[in-house]
C-alpha positions, 0 to 999 in steps of 0.5 A: 591613224593620221591624215595625210595629203596623198596623190592617188597613186600614193594612196593606192600604194599605201592601201596595198601595204596596209592590206598585206600585199606580198608581191608587187610586179609591173611595168612603168607607164603613166599614169600608173608608175608611182604606185609600184615606186611608192610601195618600194619606197615604203617597203617594210621589208617583207614585200617583194617588188619588181619592175618586170620586163613587160606586162605579160611577165608581170601578170604571170609572176603575180599569178604564180604568187597568187596560186601560192596564196600570196596577195599580189598586185600587178600595175600597168597602164591601159595599153600595157593590159593589151600585152598582158591580155593572154594570161589575163583571159586564161586567169579568169578561167583558172582563178587564183587562191591569194588575192590578186589585184590588177591595177590598170590605169586609164588615160582619158585625154589621152595625156601620155598614151597612144589610145583612150581604151577603156579597161572596163571592156577588158573586165566585161570581156574577161568576166572579171569584176572592176572597181572604179575609184572617184577620189584618192581617198576612195582608191585607198579604201578600194584596194583593200576591198579588192584583195578581199573580193578576189579571195572571196570569188577566187578571181583577179579583180581590176582596180581602174583609176584614171589619170585624174584620180592617179595624179590628183591629191586628197586628204586620206585617213591613213591606217598605219596598221597592216594586215598579216598575210602568210601565203600557204604555198603552192598546193598541187591540184589539177585545177591549175592546168588549163585544158579545153574540157576544164575551160568549158566548165569554168566558163559556165562557172564564171558566167554564173558568178556574175550574178553573185558578184552583182548581188555582192556589189549591191550590198557594198558601200561603194555603190550608193543611191541618194536624192529623189525626183523624176530625173536621175544621174548615174556617175562612175569614177572621177565623174562622180566628184564633178557631178556632186560639185556641179549639183551643189553649184546649180543648187539642184536636187536629183536622184544620184546613183554613184557607181563604184563597181561598173562591172558587173553592175550592181543590179538590185541597187540599180533597180532601186535607183531607177524606180520612179524615174523618167530619164537618166543621164550617165556620166562616165569617162571614155566608153558608155559601159554603165550607160549600156548596162543600164539600158540592158537592165531596163530592157530585161526588166521592162523598166520604162526609163530613158537612158541618156549619155554618150550614145544619145549625143548628150556627152562626148565619147572622147577626152577627159571630163572636167567640172565645166563639161559636167556642169554644162551637161547637167544644167542642160539635162535639168533645164537650168539656165546658167550664167554666160561665159566669164568675160574676165577669163584669161586667154588660153595659154599657147600650146607647148609642143613636146620636144627632145631635151637639149643635149638628148643623145637621141637627137644626135642618133636621129641626125646621124641616121638622117645624114647617113640615109640622105639621098636614099629612099628610106622609111624610119619606123619608130616606137614608144618612148622619148624618141617618139619625139623624133617625128617633130620637125626639123628632125622628121625621123619617125614615120610610124609609131604603133605600139611597143616593139612594133617599129622593128616588125612594121619595118619588116612589113614595109620592106616586104612590100617595098624591097628598094626602100631602106627600112630603118627602125628605132627602139629604146633600151627598155623597149628592146627588153620589153618587146623588141627581141621577138622582132629581131628574131623574126627578122633573122629567121626570115632574113629581112633586110632592115637596119635596127637602131637601138637607142641605149640611154641607160634608163627608162627615161619616158616614165621617170628613169626606172631600171631595166635588165640592161642596167644591172639594178633592180627595184629591190635595190639589189645588184643583178646581172647586167644583160648585154644588149649586144650579146642578146642581139648576137645570140639572135643571129644578127650578122652585122652589129656595131656599137657607137656613141651618137655624139661622135657624129662623123663616126656615127654616120659611117656606122649607119651607112655600113649597117644600111649597106649590109644585106640582111638584118643589121643593128647599130647600138648607140650608147650615150646616157640620158642627160638626167643621169649626169651633170654637164662638164662643158657648155656650147657658146656661139662666137663672132664667126656666126654668119646667122645662117641658122643651120644649127636651128633648122637642122636639129631643133635643139631647144637650147638654141634660139635667135635673140635680136637677130643673133643665134644664142645658146641658153647656158641653163639648157645646154648640156654641151653635147656638141651636136651643134658644133658638128652642124655649124658650117662656119665653126662658130660654135665652140665648147667651153668648160663649165 
């Protein structure tokens, strides 16, 4: 046993190793990514770890291993749970044998997601228990409990850390010992095959199981009641930490219900908390899950306590909670006057807009497509990844972005309503394997005249350069068969497929022009590695030929190019020598120089 300063995701990973996890699967997505990576890095040698092609595959692999008695962990972010929803909903009926934990990290804010959706709704929807850690230390303990609970009730169990818990650091007492879990192996049984008649009986069973889970949670140390008075505070997740800090600052004494298991709500513990109270203010990030559960409990048990929170306008629905927000809301609720704003506080820093890196091959791809489609009526559908940043000016090349893989299929919908529009879809290499292939198959099957640009930069760049099937390397550090994107596209039946380097500007423009002119589905695969994968051999410099037209700035928006004292300059520490600006300059004023 020793104390270590750990990030929340590290604590979860080490907690899973301590708990004897056998199989870990997942798909990278902030804020969950580091959990699987830390397990892989600290693998004692007997844990199987993989980045799966998508969250649905990851969920099903983890389920199969759990059917065999293994302890399994599947990791993803909240939107990834949408992809895994199909097997998840069925798993709540089928159940598992070995402990199975579904780590779905929520992103209040959101900081790096297209939604602020709340995983606790999936828990209610699927009738599966969910644990809500407040700190990295608690997350370390919770995951062990999650495996034990899963094996007790023979159902998957959610662990729902939010961004602040995932990426905050805390001092954790780390136990170096490991539980030993030897999977029994798969035992044939009709219960593993879901049929309507079985599903009906299972539905009755899991509804009844909610009462048992509520009783189990009421006895758990994860839920506590402290303090006294007529006013109460209920808090879940990281909001608990802010509440206790705020109470200390305000020097206030109230009754506090710390909720570590928001669903099913620990009924007996909640009734203990509500006893003698007049009003309760509920603190929880995202949706009013605990708030509504307390309202339902008061209604069903005829408890005369007013529940306040998001639905009453006392707290905001959207965004991440902060200590300041919680402290102010708590002070208003308790009728405590707080000091005015600190007049010495520093002004807010200017917001830095996210941009594609200097030298990013995606910028060259976007610019080539832009030039090829010039003068045409065109719509550019995008996807999830670094290349979503192609929507920013001056490129302005991403008109839609819905969810992973949707760029290809959204383009087909637009084409069916606007036949005279050139519909061009962008998708990355990792996203192609994740959910892009079905969209291509659909375009071929229905002969939809769209052009698909596959941006192959040889990595999953947005989430931290994880491997994918097109790279030929796995998370277990083994070499695998590299799946050829060109070959997959050809097997789907696409009639026009070309490959090129987007940094070869003139050729890239011609490749796109021919693909767009082709009648039917066409694909251009732009291959150039992410700048994080290599060191530059050349830099670009601006010569005296520069006429200060600033076309290099207004056309491509590279962050390495700026104006200094009226003169265009290229910052050498940012430049990767990609040469795109060389092609843009009409006066040949930008030259390449050896590093």
